C-alpha positions in Angstrom: 11.0 -20.2 -2.3 8.1 -20.9 0.0 10.5 -21.0 3.0 11.9 -17.6 2.0 8.4 -16.1 1.7 7.4 -17.6 5.1 10.6 -16.1 6.6 9.5 -12.6 5.5 6.0 -13.3 6.8 7.4 -14.1 10.2 9.7 -11.2 10.0 6.9 -8.7 9.8 4.9 -10.6 12.5 2.5 -11.7 9.9 0.2 -13.7 12.2 -0.2 -10.7 14.5 -1.0 -8.4 11.5 -3.6 -10.8 10.1 -5.3 -11.0 13.5 -5.3 -7.2 14.0 -6.7 -6.4 10.6 -9.2 -9.3 10.7 -10.6 -8.1 14.0 -10.8 -4.5 12.8 -12.6 -5.6 9.6 -15.0 -7.7 11.6 -15.6 -4.9 14.1 -16.2 -2.4 11.3 -18.7 -4.9 9.6 -20.6 -5.4 12.8 -20.9 -1.7 13.6 -22.1 -0.9 10.1 -24.7 -3.7 10.2 -25.9 -2.6 13.7 -25.9 1.1 12.7 -26.9 1.4 9.1 -27.5 4.8 7.6 -31.2 4.8 8.4 -30.7 4.0 12.1 -31.4 7.5 13.4 -28.7 9.9 14.5 -26.1 7.2 15.1 -26.7 5.8 11.7 -26.2 9.2 10.1 -23.0 9.7 12.3 -21.6 6.4 10.9 -22.5 7.4 7.4 -20.3 10.5 7.8 -17.6 9.1 10.0 -17.3 5.8 8.3 -15.6 7.4 5.3 -12.8 8.5 7.6 -12.3 4.9 8.8 -12.1 3.6 5.3 -9.6 6.3 4.3 -7.6 5.6 7.4 -7.3 1.9 6.4 -6.2 2.9 2.9 -3.5 5.4 4.3 -2.3 3.0 7.0 -2.0 0.1 4.5 0.1 2.2 2.1 2.4 3.2 5.0 2.7 -0.4 6.1 3.7 -1.5 2.6 6.6 0.9 2.6 7.4 0.0 6.2 7.4 -3.7 5.6 9.6 -3.3 2.6 12.2 -1.8 5.0 11.5 -4.4 7.7 12.1 -7.5 5.7 15.5 -6.1 4.5 16.4 -5.1 8.0 15.6 -8.6 9.3 17.7 -10.2 6.6 20.7 -7.9 7.3 20.4 -8.6 11.0 20.5 -12.4 10.5 22.8 -12.4 7.4 20.0 -14.1 5.4 21.5 -13.4 1.9 24.7 -15.1 2.9 22.9 -18.0 4.5 21.0 -18.7 1.2 24.3 -19.4 -0.5 24.5 -22.7 1.5 21.0 -23.7 0.5 20.0 -25.7 -2.6 18.0 -22.8 -4.1 17.5 -21.7 -7.7 19.3 -18.7 -9.0 17.9 -15.3 -7.9 15.5 -17.0 -5.4 16.4 -14.6 -2.6 15.7 -11.5 -4.8 12.6 -13.0 -6.3 11.2 -13.8 -2.8 11.4 -10.1 -1.9 9.5 -8.9 -5.0 6.9 -11.7 -4.7 6.3 -11.0 -1.1 5.8 -7.2 -1.5 3.6 -7.9 -4.5 1.4 -10.2 -2.5 1.3 -7.8 0.4 0.2 -4.9 -1.9 -2.5 -7.0 -3.4 -3.8 -8.1 0.1 -3.9 -4.5 1.3 -5.7 -3.4 -1.9 -8.3 -6.1 -1.4 -8.7 -5.2 2.2 -9.4 -1.5 1.3 -12.0 -2.6 -1.3 -13.7 -4.8 1.3 -13.9 -1.9 3.8 -15.3 0.4 1.0 -17.9 -2.2 0.0 -18.9 -2.7 3.7 -19.4 1.0 4.0 -21.4 1.5 0.8 -23.7 -1.6 1.5 -25.6 0.2 4.3 -24.9 3.8 3.5 -28.1 5.9 3.1 -26.4 9.2 2.3 -26.2 9.2 -1.5 -23.6 11.9 -1.6 -21.3 9.9 0.8 -21.8 6.6 -1.1 -21.0 8.4 -4.4 -17.9 9.8 -2.9 -16.8 6.4 -1.7 -17.4 4.9 -5.1 -15.2 7.6 -6.5 -12.5 6.7 -4.1 -12.8 3.0 -5.1 -12.3 4.0 -8.7 -8.8 5.3 -7.9 -7.7 2.6 -5.4 -6.0 0.4 -8.0 -3.9 3.3 -9.4 -2.9 4.3 -5.9 -1.7 0.9 -4.9 0.0 0.6 -8.3 2.0 3.7 -7.2 3.0 1.8 -4.0 4.2 -1.1 -6.1 6.3 1.3 -8.3 7.7 2.8 -5.1 8.7 -0.7 -3.9 10.3 -1.4 -7.4 12.4 1.7 -6.9 13.4 0.9 -3.3 14.2 -2.8 -3.5 17.2 -2.5 -5.9 18.8 0.0 -3.6 18.0 -1.8 -0.4 19.1 -5.2 -1.7 22.3 -3.9 -3.4 23.6 -1.2 -1.0 22.0 -2.3 2.2 19.4 -0.6 4.4 21.7 1.8 6.1 23.2 3.4 2.9 20.0 3.3 0.8 18.0 4.5 3.8 20.0 7.8 3.8 18.6 8.6 0.3 15.0 7.7 1.4 15.2 9.7 4.6 16.6 12.7 2.7 13.6 12.6 0.3 11.1 12.2 3.2 12.7 15.1 5.1 12.5 17.3 1.9 8.8 16.5 1.6 8.3 17.3 5.3 10.1 20.6 4.8 7.7 21.6 2.1 4.7 20.5 4.2 5.9 22.5 7.2 6.6 25.5 4.9 3.1 25.3 3.6 1.6 25.2 7.1 3.7 28.1 8.3 3.7 30.4 5.3 1.0 29.0 2.9 -2.6 30.0 2.4 -4.4 27.5 4.6 -7.8 28.9 3.5 -7.4 26.7 0.4 -8.0 23.7 2.7 -11.3 25.2 3.8 -12.5 25.5 0.3 -12.0 21.8 -0.6 -15.3 20.5 -2.1 -15.6 16.8 -2.1 -18.4 17.1 -4.6 -16.0 18.4 -7.1 -14.0 15.2 -6.8 -17.1 13.1 -7.4 -18.0 15.2 -10.4 -14.4 14.9 -11.8 -14.6 11.1 -11.5 -18.0 11.0 -13.2 -16.8 13.2 -16.1 -13.6 11.1 -16.5 -15.1 7.7 -16.3 -13.6 6.5 -19.6 -10.2 7.8 -18.7 -10.3 6.0 -15.3 -11.5 2.8 -16.9 -8.6 2.9 -19.3 -6.2 3.7 -16.5 -7.5 0.8 -14.3 -7.1 -1.6 -17.2 -3.7 -0.5 -18.5 -1.9 0.7 -15.4 -1.6 -2.7 -13.7 0.1 -4.1 -16.9 2.5 -1.1 -17.0 3.2 -1.4 -13.2 3.8 -5.1 -13.4 6.2 -4.6 -16.4 8.1 -1.9 -14.5 8.2 -4.2 -11.4 9.6 -7.1 -13.5 12.2 -4.9 -15.1 13.2 -3.7 -11.6 13.6 -7.4 -10.6 15.7 -8.2 -13.6 17.9 -5.1 -13.0 18.4 -6.1 -9.3 19.3 -9.7 -10.4 21.8 -8.4 -12.9 23.5 -6.0 -10.4 23.7 -8.7 -7.7 24.5 -11.7 -10.0 27.8 -12.4 -8.2 26.1 -12.4 -4.8 23.3 -14.7 -5.8 23.0 -18.5 -5.4 24.2 -20.4 -8.5 22.1 -23.2 -9.9 
């Protein structure tokens, strides 16, 4: 199992990813410490722009989770990894389990990284409104990454069973449909709605729904993990004739 996980780690150029995100995190930490919120104009600039960097790391990490899900399957198809595992003394369903475990670990790592960036930002933020907004964002990070795990639980059965090419057609169709609606909104929608977005309303909503968010943050991981496990069992059942026998 460890070998299969390491294979996927190498397949996504894991060492390179670790170095890049570590350097970015260290750079962000140094800049925040050198330019705290009370460090004149530059400090105020970082109080406002720092939010953008934290949100960027959240969005990028979510995109990477979906991208890496596709990458590990593509690498296996290129090197016939599933067929190769049949010649190895592996336990039943090891190949499928390795995919689910790897994506689960990856999602947890990116969630933790996003929390670290948010904490770094808040620690030296002197704009109360901005720090309140970042705390509000932190309160919904766990549900957001839970949704990414649900997406992986939906994608993996199709990718493993039907292959990346055939399953990718469905995914691309969905993405193109979403893009169509976005373009339609930009061309024909009321863009003034975007100008009227009030971040303070989001903070107020989080503050008034604290109990609901607390319940969501406690119960959603259990629900997501159950769904993730059921997806794994379904994939094992569908592919039982293709798996390695004990």
